[in-house]
Structures are given as structure tokens and as C-alpha cells.
N, C-alpha and C positions, 0 to 999 in steps of 0.2 A: 433852474430853480427860480420860480417866480418871486420877484421882489427881493432877491438875495442881497443886492447892494444897498437896499434901504434899511436893512436890519442893523440896528445899533449894536456895536460890540460892547459887552459889559466890561467894567473897569477893574474887577477884582476876581480872583480865583476863590470860589466859595465851595466848601465841602459841607454837605448836609448828610447826616446819618439818621435814618428814621427806622424805628422798629414798630411794626404794626402787629398786634395780637388780635385774633378773632376766635371766639368760641363758636363752634358749629355743631349741628346735630346731623349725623350721617343717617342714611337709610338703614333700615333694619337688616337688609341683606348683607352678607359677608363682604367686607371691604378688602381691597388689595392690601391696605396698610401702607401708607406712603407719607413722605415728608418732602416738601418742596422748599428749596432755597432759591430765592429770586434776588439777584444783585445787579445793580447798574454801575459798573465801574467807570463809565464815562458818559457825559451828557454835554451837548452844546446847543446853541440857539436853534431850536426846531428839530433837533435830532438826539438820539441816544443809542447806546449799546447795552443790552441786557444779557446776563448769563443765567440760565435756569438749570438747576440740578434736582433731579427726582430720585429720592432714595426709597427703595422698596423695603418696608419693614414687615411685610406679610409674606404670603405664598408667592411662588414663581409667577411672573407675568410674562406671557408670550404674546407680544403685540400690544402696544400701548397708544392711548389717545389722551392727551392732557388738554383740559379746557379751562378757560378763565375769562373774566370780564374786565375790560379796561375801565378804570374809574374815571379817567379824564379824557376819554375819546382818542387815545393813542392809536396809531396805525403801524402795522408791521410792514417794513419795506424789503427786508431780506432776512434769511435764516440759514443756519448751517447745523448739521447733525440732526435735523428734523424737517418735516414738511409742515410749514405753518401757514394757515389761512385765516381770514377774518370775515365776519359778517356783522357789520355795524360795530358794536362794542364787544362782540363775542369773538374770542380767538381760540383756535384749535391747533395743537401741535401733534403730529402723528410720526411715529418712528420711521426711520429709514431702514433698509434691509439689514444692515450690520448691527443695529442696536435694538432690535425688536424684543429681545428677551432681557428681562431684568431679574436676575436671581435674587433670592432672599438676602437682604442686607447689602445688596449691590446698588450701584448708582449709575444713572445715565445723565448726560448733560447735553444741552444744546444752547445755541446762541441766536440772538436776533439783533438786527438794527431796526429802529423804528423812528417815527416822527411824532411830534407833540406840539401843541400850542396852548398857551395859558397855564398849564400845569402838567406834571408828569408823575402823578401819584401811583405808587406801587399797587398791583393787584392784591386784594386781601384774602382771596380764596382760590384754590385750584382743585380740580377734580380729575382723578385718574380712572379712565374707563368708566366714567359716570359716577364715581364714588368720591366724595370729598376727601382730600388729603388732610389728615389731622395729626400726623406724626406718630400715631400709635398703630399697633398691629393686632391686638387682641380684643380690645373694647373701644371701638372708635366713636362711641356716642358722646363722650364728654371731654375729649382731649382738645388741645388748643393748637392751632396752626400759627406758626410765627414766620413772618416774611421780613427779612432784613434787606434793606435797600441802601446802598452807599451811592450817593448821587453827586457828581461834580456838576453844579448847575451852570458853570460858565466856561470852564477850561481856560480861563484867562489868568495869567500869572500876576501875582502880587509883586511889584517891584522890590527887589532885594531878596526875594525868596527863591534863589536859583535852584535849590534842591526840589522844591515843589513844582517849579516850572518844568524842569527836566523830567520829573516823574510823570507829569501830565502829557509829555510828548511820546510816551510809550503806548503802542508801538509806532515806529516810523517807516517811511518808504522813500526811496530815492527816485527822482525823475531823471534817470541817467541817459546819456547819449542823445540829448536834445539840445538844451541851451549850452551845454558844455562841449558840444561838438566843435572841432577846430576848423571846420570848413567855412563856406560862405554864409551858411545859415543853419538853423536848428534841424534841418532835414538832411544835412550832408553826411550823416552817419547812418542813414537808412530809416530813421523813424519819421513818422508823419508829424505835421505841426501839432503842437499841444492844443487841446480843446478843453472847454469847460466840462464837457461830458466825461472826459477822461478823469479829471480831478473829482467829479461827483462820484464816479465809480470807485475810485481809490478810497474815498471817504466811506462809501457804502461797505467796503471790505473790512472796516473796523480800524483802519489806521488813524492815528491821532495827530501825527506830524508828517510833514513832507520836506525833504531836503531837495532843494533845487540847485544843482551844481551849474555854475555859469563860467564859461571861458570868455575873457574880455579882450585878449590881445589883438585878435583880428578885427575887432570893432573899435579900435582905439587909435587916435591920431598920434603924431609924433611930439617930440619935446618942443617947447617946455611945458605945454599945457596937458598933453596926453589926453585929449578930449575924447570921451566915449561917444560913439555915434548916437545921435538923439533918437533915431528910429529904433535902434537896438535896445537902448535903455528903456524906451517906452514899452517895447515888447516884454522885457523882463518885468517891468512894473505891472503890466496887464496880467501876466501869469501869476505873479505874487498876489495881486488883488483878487483873482479868482480863488486862489488857495485860502486866503484869509477869509473871504466871504463864505467859503465852505466850512469854516470853523477849525481849520488846521492851525497848529503851530507850524510856522514856516521858517526854514533856515536857508539862507543864500550865502554864497561864498565866492572866492576867487579860485577857480578849479585847475584846469590843465595849464594855465599860465605858470604853475609851479615848476613844470619841467621844460616849458617852452622858452621862458626867459628869466624867471625868478632864480632858477638854478645857477645862473651866471653871476650871482651876487659875490662870490669870492674874488672874481676878477673885475667886477664892475659894481662895487657896492653903492656908489653915489647914484649911478644911472638907474639901477634896479630899484633902489629905495624911492627915488623921485617918482618913477612910474607907478610903483605900488601905492605910494601915498596919494597920488593923483586919483587912482581908482577909488580908494576908500573915501577920499574927500568928496568926490562926486556922489558916491552911493550914500554916504551919511547925510548929505544934503537932500538927495532925492527921497529918502525914506525916513527923514527926521520925524515926521508926524505920524508915521505908521504905528499901529497898536503894538503893545508889548509882546504880542504873539509872534511878531517878526523877530527872528534871531539872526545875528551875523556871525559867520565863521571866517576867521582871518585868512586862511589859505588851506587848500587841500594838499595832503601828502607832501609837505615841504621837503625839499632835497637840494643839495648843493654840489656842483661839479667843480673839481679841482681844489677843494678846500684842503687845509693842512691836517684835518682830522676832527675828532669828536668835539674838541674844545671850541674850534672855530665854528663848526656847525651849530653848536648850542648857542654861541654868541650871536650868530647871524639870525637864527630863528627868534631869539629873544628880542633882537632889534625890530624884526618885522611885527611880532606880537605887541611889543610896547608901542610902536608907532601907530599900529591899527587901533589899539585901545585909546590912545591919546586923541587921535583924530575923531573917533566916534564920540567919546565922552565930551569933547569940547564943541561938538557941532550943534548942541541944543536940542530942544524938543524932547521926545521920548528917548533919544539916544543917551541921555544922561544916566538912565537906569536900565537900558536895554540889556538883555542877556547876550553876552559875547562868548564865543566858543574858540578855544585855543588848542591847536594840535601839538602833539609830540613830533619830533623829527621822523619823517616817513609815516607818521601816525602809527608808530611802532609801540608795542606794549612791553618791550624789553625794559628791565628795571632802570638801566642807566638813562634811557630816554624819558621814562616817567619821572625820574628824579630831577632831570633838567627842567621839565615843564613845571613840576611842583615848586621848584625854587623860583621860577618866574612868577607864578601865581601868588606865591607867598609875598614876594617883593612888591607886587602891585597893590596889595591891600584893598582889593575891589571885591565886594561880596556878590557881584552880578557876573561872575565868570564861571564857565564850565570847561572841562577838559574833553578832548576827543581823541580816540584811537580807532583803528579799523581792525577787523579780524576776518581772514579768509582761510583759517584752518592751518593745521600742520602741513607744510608745503608738499611733502611726498604724497600725502593723502589727497590734498586739495587738487592736484593735477594728475594723480595716478601715475607716479614715477617711482623708481627705486623700490619696487615691490610694495608700495604703500596703497594697495587696493582695498584694504580693510580699515574700518574705523576701530583700530585696535587700541590697546592700553597706552601706547606711545602717543597716538593721535588724541586720545581722550585727555591725557595728562597735559599735553600742550595747551588744550583749551582751558582746562581748570586752572592750570598755573597762570596763564595769561590773565584770566579774570580775577584770580586771587591777588595778583600784583596790582592790578588797577584798583581793586577795592581797597587794599591796604594803603596805597599811596594817596588816593584821592577821596573816595566815597566815605571811608571811615573817619576822615578828617573834615567832613562837611563840604567837600568839593564835588559837585555832580559830574557824572561822566556820560557822554553820548558816544555810543559806538556807531560812528557815522556811516560806516559801510560794513556789511557782512555778506557772506556767501561762500562759494567755492570757486577757485580760480579756473577750474575746468569748465565752469559755466560760460566762460567767455567764448567757447566754441559751441557747445550745446550741453544740456543738462545730463546727457547720457555718458559722459566721461567717467563718472563715478557710478558704480552699480547701485541700483535703486534702494535696496535695503540698507546698505552702508551709508548712503546719502541721508536717508531718513533718520538713522540713529544719530548722525552728526547733528541734525537740526533739532532733534528731540532734546539732546543734552544741552545744546547751545542755548535754546530758549529757556530751559529750566534754570541753568546755572547763571545766566545773565540776570534772570529775575531774582534769584536768591542774593545776588551781589548788588542789586538795585542799579543795574546799568541799563540805560535806555538804548534800544537797538533800532537800527534803520536798515532795512533790507535793500541791498543794491539791486536795482532792476533796470537794465539798459534796453528793455523790450523783450528779453528772453523769458520773462515770467508772466506778466499781465499784458495781454494783447492791447495795443494802444488804440485800436478801433473796434476790435471784437469784444473787448473787456472780459475775455475769458482767460483763465489760467492755463498755461501750457502743460503744467504738471499738477493736476488737482490733488493728487496724493501728497505732494510736497507742501502745497499751501495749507492743506488740512492739518498736517503735522506742525507747521509753523504756527498757525492760529491756535491750535490746541496748547502749544507750549507757552502761550502768553498767560495761561491761567492754571494749567495743571501739568502733570506728567502723563506719559503714555507708556504702556508696556511694549517691549520690542522682543527680539529673539536673536540667536546667534546668526541667523540668516533668514532670507525670505525665499530660498530655493531649496527644495528637497529633490535630489536626483535619484533616479532608479534606472539601472542599466538594462536595456531591452535584451541584451545578450545573456542575461543572468535571470535566475528565478526571482520573483518578487519577494522581498523581505520587509520586516518592520523597519521603520526609520525613526530616528530620535533627533530632536533639536533642543537646544537649551533656551529656556525662556528668561527674559530679563524684565521682570515686572516693574522695576524702577519705582518701588513703593506702592504700586497698585496690587490688586489681586486678580489672578486668572479666573475667569468666570465661564467661558464657553469656547468651543471650537465649532465653526459653522462652514457649510458650503452654501453660499447664498444666504437665504433666510432659514435654512434647515439646520438644526443642531445635530452634530455628530454625537453618537452615544458614548459617554464616558464608560470605560471598562470594556466596551466591545470594539468601538472604532479607535479609541485612543486611551492612553493612561497618562496620568501625571504623577510623578514621584519627585518631590522637591521641586527643582526647577527644570526637570527633564520631561519633555512632552514627547511621547512615543506613539506614532501611528502604527496600528497593528498591521500584520501582513494581509489579513483579510480586507481591511479597509483600503490599504494600498492597492490591492488587486481590483477591488470594485471601482475605486476612484480613477485608476489608470485606464480603465476601459479597454480599448483595442491596442493600447500602448503605442500609439503613433508617436514619432519623435516630436519633442516639444512639450509645451504645457498641456497636460491632460485635465487638470482640475485646479481650481483656485479656492483655498480655504482662508478663513480669517480667524485669528485668535483674538478673543475679546477679554478685556480687563475691566476692572471696576471704575476706571476713569480713562480719559483720553481717547484717542482714535484706535481702531482695531489694527492688528498687525497682519498684513497679507502674506500668505504662504503659497508659492507656486509648486505644484507637484509636476516634475519634469521627467519625461522618459528620454534617455540619451544612449549613445554609444560614443566611443572615442572618435573625434573628428578625423576625416580622411583628407589629406592634402595631395595635390598633384603637381607635376613638373610644369614649368612655365618659362617663357622668355618675355622680355619687355625692355623698357628703358628706365633710366633714373627718374624721368618725369612721369612715367606711367607704368607701374608694375604691380600686378596683383597675383596672389597665390590662389588658384582654384581650391575652394574649401567646401567639403560637404560637412557641415557642422553637426549633423545628426542629432539635433536637439540640444547640443551643448552651448555654453556661453563663454566667450573669451574674457579672461581676467587680466592677463598681462603677457608680455613677451620679453625674453632675454636674448641678447646678441653677444656672441663671443667669437674671437678669432681662434685658429687652430691651437695656438699656444696657451689658450685659456684667458687671455686678456680681453678686456671689454671693448666692444665695437659700437660705433655709432655715437650720436650725441649723448651728453652726460656720461662720458666714458669713465667716470668714477664709480658707476654702477652698471651691472649687466642688464638690469631691468629698465627697459625703455619707456618713454612717456606715451601713455595711451592717447590715441587720436592724433597726437602731434607727429609721431614716427610710424605708427601702424594703426589700422582701424578695421574692424570687421564689418562686412555687409551681409547680413543674414538673408536679405531678400535675393541678392544676386549670387550668393554662395561664393564669396571671395574675401580674402584678407589683403588689404592694400598696404604696401610699404611706401612711404612718402618721399618726395624729393629731399626733404629735410633730413630724413634718415640717411639716404645715400650720399648726401653732401659731406658727411663725416665718416664715411666708410673707405678704408684703404683700397686703392685700385688693385685688381687681380689678386685680392686676398679672399680666401673662402671664409664666409661667416656662417656660423651655426646658430640657427634660431631655435629657441625652445618656447613653444606656446603653452601657457598655463590656462586651463579652463576651470570654471567654477565647480564642476563636478569633482575636481581633483585630478582629472586626466591631463596628460601632456602629449604634445606632438613635436617632433623634431624635423627641421627643414634646413636646407643650405642655399645660400645665395652667393653669387660672385659678380662683382662689378668690374667691367672692362671698358673704360671710357664712359660712354653713356649707355652701354648695353648691359643688361642684367640677365643672368641665367639662374633659374631656380630649380633645385632637384631635391629628391628625398634622400 
């Protein structure tokens, strides 16, 4: 970005709300009848994000083209949920396949990132398919278009207004597994060196804040000075500088040191505290004159080994947080009023942990403090173990209860909360550990509920989501759901797979819709609408595909996905539905070793959900022997390309020698298959 370091950072956080009314005369021809709401939820020096919502108040629109003129010469740099092009000051947004149709009284939304210089005045008029949007449907000749723009003109915090600053940090992103890596340098965990281009692309995705985890221990000298390597500190300062120049709110911390050496505080309180204080003394000095958009987090996921229990844990964490706050506040410069972020023990949202931190914050009497917790979901669902392969009522309640506690303990009392990391723990291996539809339902509810509780969220990304050099999302469907949840809700359903057995006659199939406050509007295959009443029916929340439609869409009924449909709602992203032809999978006998054993599997179109393991007496076999359901991908994994189901060395490590284990594989169609394995030393025999 040219001249980025020469741009002066504004000193205050300014909110401007402008309402612009324009009376227009529409053409005499019949108008679609539309209303456009244009909002700018965030703006920074030279850039902005805008959300555009088009409501159809006339007849059905099949294929839309929205045009407008930029009053101040703005430029579109990126768009989602529409294809947006510009020619001079003229801008055009065209539907993408899944949102081409706008039913009467329905709405479509899209978003843009743009650039500006001098001013960022809102457009005063929009036209849908060539006809000016006036907000009316029957007589468009004298009605008024109202465009409301909420613009944050600087995104800079006002010292002392912690709630406003944390709100301005939403949404956030983590630069994980780079500067926090515990090896020799930032590439030691497999990610490339951080570049300005990476941060530019993260900014272009709509993120407002970036958390830069940093592990210091391997770059720190010994007692008594505990000096940080100058080259490493300079590198951290360089990356922080890039992020600040991009307009981010930036949060840095002490990261994996928490378990590497800070955890020894119960047995070495003096030594740990001296080393910890030395880091923050050096960081406070190094960043003393940085703008208020730089935020300090005392320590990541604090934990203590060998403590006497909760009371000592709470006291030790309080000492760290108190020492951190004192060092920073007494270091001068902008640190006197800088936003400081304090974690709960383990960054847990359990009530006892929240109460401990609330007591510390209350005692500090410092209005520039925020609390932080992390959330990776209900553990059985988050890693797919113990039968937790669905985002069911238990998993949903875990989420809502957690956010309710955080809100009641902190936010409702004027203490802002940053959810410093979120995701699913299964993502540590790959994002396929959790079935796609169940995963999307988790993130849809997560984003919505965090927003209603005024909690700022920061996506944990260690390279598994946004490519560090390709700048492409590994799961576009996932990031679309996450982005949508920042501003609205999306409709979902009981599942994203509809199975039809090839060995049986084709029948009608029903799934349950979860509108989540939206309204179902259409069912499509690509850009083609299916016919309501002929291809499908909707009764309450029950969507039924007719036998005739299932027959047509299934074609020759090859195993696997034969058709992909999308259910569309009045807001949010569409819900994908795969029509799958299957039969019960067929497994075959095999021999192998504990380090390499696979069951030949003809999946016949089906998809593996989970696996149970039991001994002959009915007791549970394998790891996590408190449950018969084993952990997906950790102990077993399907390979649909090679036609095999692998059992891992980790599974066999906790299986009794010469004991026959009965495996029950559960598939998403509802089918099950039984298999037997016996381990004898390092040899494994598998049979039906």
C-alpha cells in the first residue's frame, strides 16, 4: 500500500450517523419496487466496509442488477454475495447464482470493501434493473429513498472508553502459529514468514482487529536481565507496525510461555515473576509511544502446574495480572491509558473463573481494562468424540450458557469482553473432523449469539483457514457463514445430506428447516428454481422433496452425490443440501500392524459419522474408555478415495492384547456396519 507509513493516525474514535433523503422521479414503466439500505459499519483511513441490503417490495425479481454512483470517487476493492464492478464513479452489483431471485417482500444482501480519499459520502440513489429504488411498490413516482450510513471515521479508540474500543475490534483474526511458534523462528511450525501482503489481505476480508500471539521464551536471555533478543523484538515491532498501518486494532501478548515456564509459578514464584516482569518491562518501553490501537494482553491461557487448587491458581493469576498492569501503567507515554486485556484461568468461561477475574478487575479500579476468554465449543462435539457428531441441543446450550455467563459477569457491568480465540478443536488436524453442515450450524449460532451479547470475537487461524501466500480460504462455505453471522442470521436445516438407498424404490424425503428468524423463500438447483407444490412442499418447518423430484434429480442413481440444492432464506447465506444415493457400506477382512492397519471399505456413497469399540463383555475399548464412541480422525479415519477405514496407532496403543474388539461404524445415512479386530503384539487381524 503506497505511502502507508506516512498516513497520520487519528487521535479519537468518531462516530458519525448521516441520513440522506432524496426524492426521485422514476420512469413510467413498471418498477420492481425496491428499497435499499446502505450501511458503513466500519471505516478507516483510506478504506471502508459497506453492507447493502435490497428489499423487493414489488413483483418477483429473477436476476438482479443494482447500480449507483459514488459521490466522492470511492472505489470497490472486494465484494461478497454479489459481483461488483466499477467504471469511473459508476458501480454495478450483479447477483451470484444462489441469490438471483428476490421474492416479494424478501431481501438480498451483499457486502463490499472499498477505498476512499478526501470523503466517503454515501450514495444517494440506487437503481434495480434500471429502475430507481424508491421504497414503494405500487406508485413509485413520488416516493422517497432513504439511505442510512453509520460511519466510523477513524476506528481509533478514545482513551478510557474501553467498551467502544472493544466494539470497534469486531471482528478479529488471529495470526496463529507464526510468532508464537516455539522453535527457532516464526517458520518453525510450518507457516511462511509474515508479509505485509498477508495483513493487507486479512484487512480486505473485513476484519477490524488482529491478535498477534508471541512466544518470547526461546528469544530471551537468562537472569537477572532476561533480555529479549534485539532482532526478535525488532521483528515483532515490524509486524505490529504493518498491522497498525493497515488500520487494525492490534493485540499482542505473552503466548506459549504460559505452559512452557509460567506454569511453574507454584514452585518458583520469584523466578517466574521476575522473568514475566522483565518481558513486560521491555515491551512496555518498546511500544510506549505506539497509538492507542495497540492493545496488550497479559498472558495467553494461564495455567499452573502443581498448585494446591483453585484458590492458589486465582491468587497466582491475580499477581501476574496486577504486576502486568502496574508495569504498563507506570511506563509512561500512551501506556498510561492503553487498553489492557486480562484473562481468566485457562481463559475459561466457567462461572468460578469469571468471578475470580471480575474480583481482580473490580479491585484495580482501572477503566481501561477488558476481560478475555476463549471458546472452542462443547468438547465432545468440538473433536467428534463420545457420540458428539451433531450440533445438538446439548452442544447449543453449552455455547449459549457460556456467552450468557460472560455477559452477566462482565458486559452487563460495563466491562468489555474479547473472545480471543474461537473455532473447533478438531480443526487442529483438518476442518473435516466435524461434518460440514453440523460445523456450519455451530458457526451460525456462534456469530449471532456473540453479537447479541456484545462480545468481540477473534477467529483462531493457524494457517488452516486463510492461505498465508495464496490468500484463499480453504473452506469458502465456512468463511461465508462466519462473515454472514457478523451482521445477520442465516437459515439452516436438520442436515445438509439427504440419503436415498439405491437398493430401494425412490421415495419422497423430508428435512426440517431452521429459519433462525428468517423466512424460507426458494429451493434451487444452481440458478434454477424448483417448483413449489410439484418438486417440493413446505408445511411449517418441514421441507419435503417429492418422489418425482427425487427421481429426476437422482438421475442414473450412481453412488454418491447426484444433485446439490440450495435452500434460500430472506437473509444470510443459502443452505446447501446434497442428494446422495447410497447402500450400506461393505467391509472386508484384513491383516496389518498396529502402526499400519486399514479396513478395506466400499463406502457405496455413504459417509462415516462415528465408530464404537467394545470388548466381548460389553466394556469400552480403546482411548477415552469412559465412552464406546471413539474420537474421529484421532483413532479412526475414512479415506473415500482409496476405499479404506484406517485405525490409528493411537487406537491400538490402548487396546488389550489378544482381546477381540467389536467395532460398530455409524454412517450418516443411518446405516451401521460391524467389524472385529484382534491385536496380538504388533500384529492386527480384522474380520467380519
